[in-house]
Structure formats: structure tokens, C-alpha cells
C-alpha positions as semicolon CSV with decimal commas, in nm:
position;residue;x (nm);y (nm);z (nm)
1;M;8,021;6,027;14,848
2;H;7,997;5,742;14,587
3;P;8,315;5,540;14,550
4;E;8,483;5,548;14,224
5;H;8,397;5,186;14,169
6;G;8,144;4,976;14,333
7;L;7,782;4,997;14,477
8;T;7,698;5,148;14,829
9;I;7,403;4,931;14,979
10;E;7,117;5,176;15,098
11;A;6,893;4,910;15,232
12;V;6,894;4,504;15,283
13;Q;6,561;4,355;15,259
14;P;6,471;4,160;15,573
15;G;6,479;3,796;15,533
16;S;6,667;3,798;15,212
17;P;6,975;3,601;15,088
18;A;7,163;3,940;15,142
19;E;7,049;3,963;15,504
20;K;7,151;3,589;15,545
21;T;7,492;3,657;15,419
22;G;7,553;3,946;15,665
23;L;7,530;4,229;15,429
24;R;7,412;4,561;15,571
25;S;7,344;4,912;15,487
26;G;7,646;5,110;15,387
27;D;7,852;4,817;15,255
28;I;8,020;4,880;14,938
29;L;8,013;4,589;14,646
30;L;8,315;4,624;14,462
31;S;8,287;4,307;14,230
32;A;8,059;4,000;14,142
33;N;8,194;3,680;14,033
34;S;8,535;3,874;13,951
35;R;8,385;4,165;13,765
36;I;8,393;4,502;13,868
37;L;8,057;4,679;13,939
38;R;7,976;5,013;13,824
39;D;7,613;5,026;13,876
40;P;7,308;4,804;13,977
41;I;7,278;4,675;13,610
42;D;7,612;4,526;13,644
43;F;7,527;4,373;13,971
44;T;7,210;4,203;13,803
45;F;7,404;4,089;13,490
46;Y;7,718;3,951;13,664
47;S;7,537;3,791;13,959
48;A;7,310;3,601;13,734
49;D;7,490;3,267;13,786
50;E;7,404;3,004;14,025
51;S;7,704;3,081;14,262
52;L;7,773;3,424;14,357
53;D;8,121;3,566;14,478
54;I;8,107;3,904;14,604
55;T;8,423;4,135;14,692
56;M;8,281;4,411;14,931
57;K;8,424;4,662;15,152
58;R;8,323;4,762;15,514
59;D;8,487;5,021;15,721
60;G;8,761;5,041;15,480
61;K;8,859;4,667;15,479
62;K;8,792;4,422;15,202
63;M;8,594;4,109;15,275
64;H;8,454;3,820;15,046
65;I;8,118;3,681;15,060
66;K;8,014;3,349;14,880
67;Y;7,646;3,243;14,809
68;A;7,462;2,969;14,617
69;K;7,156;3,119;14,464
70;Q;6,833;2,973;14,412
71;E;6,670;2,991;14,063
72;G;6,473;3,318;14,018
73;E;6,576;3,443;14,348
74;D;6,587;3,805;14,444
75;F;6,921;3,883;14,628
76;G;6,751;4,151;14,840
77;V;6,990;4,454;14,807
78;D;6,868;4,829;14,719
79;F;7,156;5,047;14,627
80;K;7,212;5,413;14,653
81;P;7,155;5,581;14,301
82;F;7,408;5,620;14,051
83;K;7,520;5,945;13,891
84;I;7,325;6,011;13,571
85;M;7,501;6,113;13,271
86;T;7,342;6,440;13,141
87;C;7,228;6,589;12,813
88;R;7,466;6,837;12,609
89;N;7,219;6,904;12,331
90;N;7,050;7,229;12,314
91;C;6,692;7,120;12,168
92;I;6,492;7,429;12,026
93;F;6,181;7,231;12,209
94;C;6,368;7,115;12,533
95;F;6,105;7,116;12,808
96;V;6,350;7,169;13,097
97;K;6,451;7,491;12,939
98;Q;6,090;7,596;12,932
99;L;6,048;7,536;13,316
100;P;6,021;7,833;13,549
101;K;6,236;7,859;13,880
102;G;6,094;7,713;14,182
103;L;6,000;7,351;14,093
104;R;6,143;7,034;14,209
105;K;6,511;7,024;14,176
106;T;6,488;6,687;13,983
107;L;6,284;6,827;13,717
108;Y;6,578;7,040;13,583
109;V;6,805;6,743;13,536
110;K;6,854;6,683;13,162
111;D;6,930;6,325;13,160
112;E;7,095;6,157;12,860
113;D;7,175;5,829;13,015
114;Y;7,122;5,484;12,829
115;R;7,088;5,315;13,182
116;M;6,795;5,526;13,270
117;S;6,644;5,453;12,916
118;F;6,683;5,089;12,971
119;L;6,553;5,074;13,343
120;Y;6,287;5,333;13,321
121;G;6,193;5,417;12,950
122;N;6,362;5,766;12,960
123;Y;6,411;5,892;12,610
124;I;6,770;5,968;12,478
125;T;6,916;6,093;12,177
126;L;7,232;5,855;12,139
127;T;7,458;6,181;12,121
128;N;7,691;6,102;12,396
129;L;7,754;5,706;12,384
130;T;8,111;5,590;12,387
131;K;8,227;5,262;12,211
132;E;8,252;5,126;12,568
133;D;7,891;5,222;12,607
134;K;7,785;5,068;12,292
135;K;7,980;4,752;12,357
136;R;7,804;4,714;12,702
137;I;7,464;4,780;12,577
138;V;7,520;4,479;12,339
139;E;7,690;4,259;12,558
140;Q;7,445;4,298;12,846
141;R;7,138;4,329;12,645
142;L;7,014;4,631;12,743
143;S;6,690;4,632;12,549
144;P;6,462;4,781;12,475
145;L;6,604;5,146;12,470
146;Y;6,380;5,472;12,396
147;I;6,537;5,680;12,137
148;S;6,430;6,064;12,066
149;V;6,489;6,060;11,677
150;H;6,276;6,340;11,573
151;T;6,414;6,326;11,204
152;T;6,633;6,096;11,001
153;S;6,774;6,395;10,803
154;R;7,099;6,454;10,995
155;E;7,131;6,836;10,884
156;L;6,774;6,882;11,030
157;R;6,806;6,665;11,333
158;N;7,137;6,850;11,441
159;R;6,949;7,173;11,414
160;L;6,666;7,052;11,623
161;L;6,911;6,909;11,873
162;G;7,116;7,227;11,869
163;N;7,422;7,011;11,843
164;A;7,612;7,019;11,541
165;K;7,843;6,738;11,630
166;A;7,549;6,477;11,685
167;P;7,616;6,164;11,501
168;D;7,388;6,034;11,211
169;I;7,116;5,868;11,376
170;M;7,067;5,625;11,090
171;K;7,398;5,451;11,138
172;E;7,347;5,447;11,536
173;L;7,024;5,272;11,491
174;K;7,154;5,033;11,231
175;F;7,444;4,956;11,462
176;F;7,195;4,856;11,740
177;T;6,949;4,688;11,524
178;D;7,213;4,501;11,374
179;H;7,312;4,366;11,701
180;K;6,912;4,293;11,786
181;I;6,871;4,552;12,045
182;R;6,506;4,653;12,055
183;I;6,411;5,015;12,043
184;N;6,128;5,234;12,084
185;I;6,132;5,566;11,904
186;Q;5,956;5,887;11,958
187;I;5,934;6,185;11,721
188;V;5,849;6,509;11,853
189;L;5,651;6,681;11,599
190;C;5,762;7,058;11,553
191;P;5,538;7,245;11,278
192;E;5,765;7,355;10,972
193;Y;6,052;7,170;11,088
194;N;5,993;6,800;11,057
195;D;5,603;6,774;10,936
196;G;5,505;6,725;10,591
197;K;5,772;6,560;10,369
198;E;6,006;6,535;10,630
199;L;5,795;6,337;10,842
200;R;5,688;6,107;10,565
201;Q;6,081;6,041;10,480
202;T;6,152;5,981;10,838
203;L;5,882;5,732;10,892
204;S;5,989;5,562;10,560
205;N;6,351;5,528;10,668
206;L;6,244;5,398;11,031
207;Q;6,001;5,145;10,928
208;K;6,253;4,975;10,772
209;F;6,419;4,855;11,110
210;Y;6,136;4,675;11,222
211;P;6,106;4,432;11,394
212;Y;6,386;4,558;11,615
213;V;6,210;4,906;11,625
214;L;5,897;4,782;11,823
215;S;5,702;5,119;11,795
216;I;5,745;5,471;11,642
217;A;5,534;5,753;11,836
218;V;5,465;6,102;11,678
219;V;5,399;6,327;11,968
220;P;5,294;6,706;11,946
221;V;5,575;6,917;12,075
222;G;5,491;7,041;12,421
223;L;5,525;7,403;12,475
224;T;5,481;7,611;12,815
225;S;5,450;7,993;12,822
226;Y;5,807;8,020;12,949
227;R;5,953;7,907;12,613
228;K;6,209;8,108;12,446
229;H;6,231;7,966;12,074
230;T;5,976;8,100;11,821
231;I;5,859;7,746;11,755
232;R;5,463;7,737;11,720
233;P;5,228;7,494;11,868
234;V;5,072;7,182;11,687
235;E;4,735;7,301;11,558
236;R;4,447;7,138;11,403
237;A;4,553;7,128;11,078
238;D;4,907;7,011;11,167
239;A;4,769;6,718;11,352
240;E;4,535;6,628;11,068
241;N;4,815;6,618;10,805
242;A;5,032;6,400;11,044
243;I;4,773;6,147;11,104
244;A;4,704;6,114;10,725
245;I;5,077;6,055;10,689
246;M;5,098;5,788;10,973
247;E;4,765;5,623;10,841
248;S;4,936;5,577;10,486
249;F;5,203;5,383;10,690
250;Q;5,004;5,199;10,908
251;K;4,768;5,029;10,667
252;R;5,062;4,869;10,483
253;L;5,233;4,766;10,805
254;L;4,941;4,622;10,951
255;K;4,882;4,414;10,626
256;K;5,252;4,307;10,594
257;H;5,328;4,257;10,971
258;G;5,002;4,248;11,152
259;N;5,157;4,559;11,356
260;A;5,079;4,929;11,291
261;V;5,423;5,007;11,439
262;I;5,379;5,375;11,398
263;Y;5,134;5,543;11,657
264;G;5,022;5,892;11,729
265;A;4,983;6,038;12,071
266;D;4,637;6,062;12,225
267;E;4,699;6,438;12,199
268;L;4,734;6,427;11,846
269;Y;4,391;6,291;11,796
270;L;4,245;6,535;12,036
271;K;4,412;6,842;11,833
272;A;4,277;6,695;11,531
273;G;3,922;6,617;11,664
274;R;3,953;6,251;11,535
275;P;3,832;5,960;11,716
276;F;4,112;5,724;11,844
277;P;4,195;5,399;11,660
278;P;4,069;5,085;11,816
279;L;4,262;4,974;12,103
280;R;4,367;4,663;11,919
281;E;4,565;4,844;11,669
282;Y;4,790;4,994;11,947
283;G;4,977;4,649;11,961
284;D;5,150;4,610;12,298
285;L;5,140;5,008;12,403
286;H;5,513;5,019;12,413
287;Q;5,486;5,395;12,468
288;I;5,165;5,443;12,682
289;E;5,384;5,650;12,930
290;N;5,453;5,889;12,640
291;G;5,065;5,937;12,608
292;V;5,029;5,691;12,327
293;G;4,716;5,477;12,381
294;M;4,640;5,592;12,724
295;I;4,288;5,719;12,681
296;P;4,187;5,445;12,463
297;L;4,300;5,184;12,722
298;F;4,122;5,401;12,996
299;L;3,821;5,387;12,785
300;H;3,851;5,012;12,717
301;Q;3,898;4,921;13,101
302;A;3,607;5,162;13,218
303;K;3,359;4,966;12,977
304;K;3,467;4,652;13,120
305;L;3,486;4,744;13,493
306;K;3,263;4,572;13,734
307;V;3,174;4,769;14,036
308;P;3,132;4,602;14,367
309;K;2,788;4,604;14,518
310;N;2,910;4,718;14,890
311;L;3,045;5,037;14,813
312;P;2,932;5,350;15,020
313;R;2,653;5,533;14,813
314;R;2,578;5,802;15,053
315;K;2,942;5,970;15,064
316;K;3,020;6,240;14,792
317;F;3,356;6,266;14,640
318;L;3,538;6,515;14,425
319;T;3,819;6,445;14,172
320;F;4,009;6,656;13,902
321;T;4,182;6,623;13,584
322;G;4,376;6,823;13,312
323;Q;4,155;6,970;13,037
324;S;4,230;6,739;12,757
325;F;4,118;6,431;12,953
326;Y;3,825;6,618;13,110
327;P;3,535;6,506;12,883
328;Y;3,635;6,142;12,891
329;L;3,655;6,145;13,283
330;K;3,346;6,336;13,294
331;K;3,149;6,085;13,095
332;Y;3,293;5,790;13,301
333;V;3,194;5,964;13,624
334;E;2,838;6,031;13,499
335;R;2,782;5,683;13,419
336;L;2,905;5,573;13,758
337;S;2,655;5,844;13,906
338;E;2,364;5,739;13,703
339;K;2,401;5,340;13,674
340;E;2,579;5,268;14,006
341;N;2,435;5,539;14,241
342;L;2,775;5,671;14,333
343;L;2,831;6,052;14,413
344;I;3,136;6,147;14,226
345;D;3,187;6,461;14,052
346;T;3,505;6,599;13,850
347;V;3,651;6,935;13,795
348;P;3,881;7,036;13,480
349;V;4,181;7,223;13,598
350;E;4,343;7,504;13,369
351;N;4,709;7,481;13,378
352;Q;4,776;7,847;13,456
353;F;5,119;7,774;13,569
354;F;5,253;7,651;13,251
355;G;5,009;7,818;13,005
356;G;4,678;7,714;12,811
357;L;4,879;7,484;12,576
358;V;4,979;7,251;12,845
359;T;4,635;7,055;12,904
360;V;4,753;6,699;13,016
361;T;4,689;6,618;13,386
362;G;5,031;6,509;13,491
363;L;5,162;6,837;13,459
364;L;4,916;7,006;13,686
365;T;5,086;7,174;13,977
366;G;4,923;7,165;14,314
367;R;4,843;7,549;14,335
368;D;4,639;7,535;14,013
369;V;4,448;7,239;14,141
370;I;4,388;7,404;14,482
371;K;4,280;7,729;14,295
372;A;4,027;7,511;14,079
373;I;3,865;7,321;14,353
374;I;3,887;7,552;14,661
375;D;3,537;7,708;14,595
376;R;3,374;7,351;14,524
377;T;3,448;7,155;14,804
378;D;3,128;7,222;14,994
379;G;2,912;6,903;15,054
380;Y;3,226;6,659;14,969
381;E;3,379;6,448;15,204
382;T;3,710;6,348;15,009
383;I;3,922;6,482;14,727
384;L;4,036;6,204;14,521
385;V;4,380;6,276;14,386
386;P;4,524;6,077;14,060
387;D;4,875;5,970;14,110
388;V;4,973;6,081;13,781
389;V;5,015;6,433;13,942
390;L;5,231;6,309;14,202
391;D;5,584;6,194;14,252
392;S;5,716;5,913;14,454
393;E;5,716;6,136;14,755
394;D;5,377;6,232;14,683
395;R;5,459;6,587;14,575
396;F;5,328;6,787;14,302
397;L;5,544;6,944;14,041
398;D;5,573;7,273;14,259
399;D;5,645;7,083;14,594
400;V;5,287;7,113;14,716
401;T;5,225;6,812;14,930
402;L;4,907;6,629;14,995
403;P;4,909;6,763;15,357
404;D;4,946;7,092;15,204
405;M;4,656;7,046;14,979
406;E;4,455;6,904;15,289
407;E;4,532;7,210;15,502
408;A;4,425;7,449;15,220
409;L;4,098;7,282;15,130
410;K;4,012;7,205;15,484
411;I;3,883;6,845;15,363
412;P;4,059;6,487;15,337
413;V;4,241;6,404;15,019
414;K;4,335;6,055;14,924
415;K;4,589;5,945;14,633
416;I;4,418;5,679;14,377
417;P;4,565;5,512;14,099
418;S;4,502;5,688;13,770
419;E;4,318;5,379;13,594
420;P;3,939;5,337;13,587
421;D;3,940;5,136;13,913
422;G;4,126;5,412;14,090
423;L;3,795;5,604;14,170
424;I;3,623;5,264;14,285
425;K;3,940;5,172;14,527
426;G;3,940;5,528;14,643
427;I;3,576;5,529;14,742
428;A;3,596;5,167;14,865
429;E;3,887;5,297;15,111
430;S;3,750;5,613;15,228
């Protein structure tokens, strides 16, 4: 049970100021410097002063702790997770509603929480904010936020969101940018809804909020075989048209601000059969976790990577990836094999679970991976598993674990970073 107010300590870091003050797991922090604590963000904000005065509760009894902080010092407490605000929209392209039963429980949570947006880059629609929420965002400078806009037409946006009461997104964005809150925006491109003229008008409206709008990403709608709405996928012509519209803005923005501001997801260029823009044109890669600039960054890092001379050259390794990234990883692996004499092979995995329209690596299930490589493991000593397919507990989307995979394949498996040096690290540590 969580207290109505206050933060329950989950762990205290050894040797930290928190441990020195006598705090321990299970203690409830009620206030910091006379300000009530609702979540960890409050604690970070209200404990920024040099002196820290905490009111806490232990075994039902209130206590007070005072501590003189050193500049830049981490207090050293981990709190239990806060209850997440959920989404009340009914988006026609909602990915959560396209999920079958039997996956990790956390995948079915439709979060619409500005705190998660600030802390982790989760996308929100600004449809459930109260006046108090807005006031807090401005007061505590919870920035940047990640906002799903899709279109600036209120009527169309409300139809896409399945929420007739959703507020005017232009007014919401104006409020935050007027208060100097930075924002990253995504537009999920849905053919015959918010493409063409609608996309052009949306980009025209959104670019005016620069520089407080840091980036605008256009991302093809993600559709699984379990979808219920009759929305069609982004095809080559759709991608080409979207890129042409974006480029008409990018040229002007680059000339005016030295920043393209508007970016297409890697998948958009793959669908269009177009080369990626130069990495330098992606700016600060604000939305790389949204698949914007991920492949260009990988290619750039791979080109500059220096391979250590002391790596084992006789061991043979196998890795895998999604179908969209396979040509790029294959080329990189072939270069490592030819120039560095490293024995690595890679396998493209078809996403049978979600359907052929889902081609990214991060949405592969353990069962599909096992099916794809179970007959190809002979002669290999280790399977290198990119971390992008796993959660924080090293589980695939379908709850398959690394030990499960190892047992099924009868070969050691090892998690590696999904960057170019991930393969090198995996080989070096095997």
C-alpha cells in the first residue's frame, strides 16, 4: 500500500548521506523543507537547497531529520514507484489495443502521465492535465516534455484520439511554450487521415513554436495483425510524399535556424527507399528512442569504431536483428569478418507474432527469435542478444528469459549493447 502523501523508501544506497542520517528501507518521507512530497520529482525539487529538513514516518511515528548537503551530492535513496496516470483516449492506432493476450502485464498500461514524459521520454497527449498539473510543470520546470500531436486540426485530432473532449492542442502548446517549457513532438502518420495537406498545415503550425519546440518527428503508424480499426499502413508512396513535405520545411529551417527541427523516423526512409539524411542534420537526436536517427547514428559509430587486436579470432558468434535493420547490421558484420577476421553471423527474424508489418528489432518476441535461429546454431559458441529486445529484467515481450532461450537453443547466450561496439564487447567478454 502506498501512503496518500509521502514517498516510501525502497532502498538506501550504502555510504550515502541518506544512510548516514539513519534512513532505511520502508521509511516514509512526508515532506522536504516543509513541502509535501507527492512523488520523487517533488523530493528532487524541494531538496535542492543546501540544508535539508525532512519529516518522515517510521512504524507509525513521525520523526524529523536535518542534513547539510554538499553541492551536487546525491542523497542516495530509491523510492517505490508512484501510481501512473492512465490514458482515457481511444486512439484509432493505439498500439496497446493491438496487443494480444499473454504478454508482460506492463505492456498493457496506457500511461498518460506528464511525470513519465519528463522522466523517461514517454509520449503524452495533454488531454488529462489539471490546472494544478500545468502550474506544477511550469513551477518545477519539468522540461522537456514529449507530446503526441498528430495534427493541429482540433476536429481531426479528436477523431484520431477517439476523444471528443480533447482540448485544442495549439492552445496547450502555446501555454507551455509561452512559459518556456521545451517540447519534443511526434506525429504518427496515418494515411488518408493526417498526411498530405493536413501534414503540411500541421508542420506549418508547429514550426512557429521553435525554439521551445526542440524537434518534430514524423513516424509511420505501427500496425500489428491484431488491429481492429481499418487503418492502412504507410506505403512507399505515402512515405515519399511525407518526406517531400518535410524537406520543403527542413531547407528553410536549416537556413533560418541552422536546425532542421522536423525529422522523419528511420522507418519512413526505409519505406520510401530513400537514403538517410547526413547525421549532422539530425541535430541533438532528441527523439532517437522514437527511431529517429538511430540507423544513421549506428552507421556513423560503426565507421569510426576501432577494433582491439586482442579479441578471440577463433570463436564463432551468432546474433540476430529485425528485418528492417538486417541489411545494415549484415554489412557491418561482414566488414568485421573480412577486415578484422572476426567470426560473426547475423540472422534476420521475421515478426510472426505481431505480423509482417512490424519489422523493428525492439518488438521481436523470444519465441520468434528461437524459431528463427534454432536450426542455425551448429558451430557457434555464443548467441549475442541485443539489449533492445529485453526489458530491465532481461525478458522478451512474451516473458521469455535469457535462461529460457539458452535452454531451448542449447548454447550460451549473452546480452550486449545495441550499439556497434556491443558486438565487440560481447566477443571480448565471452
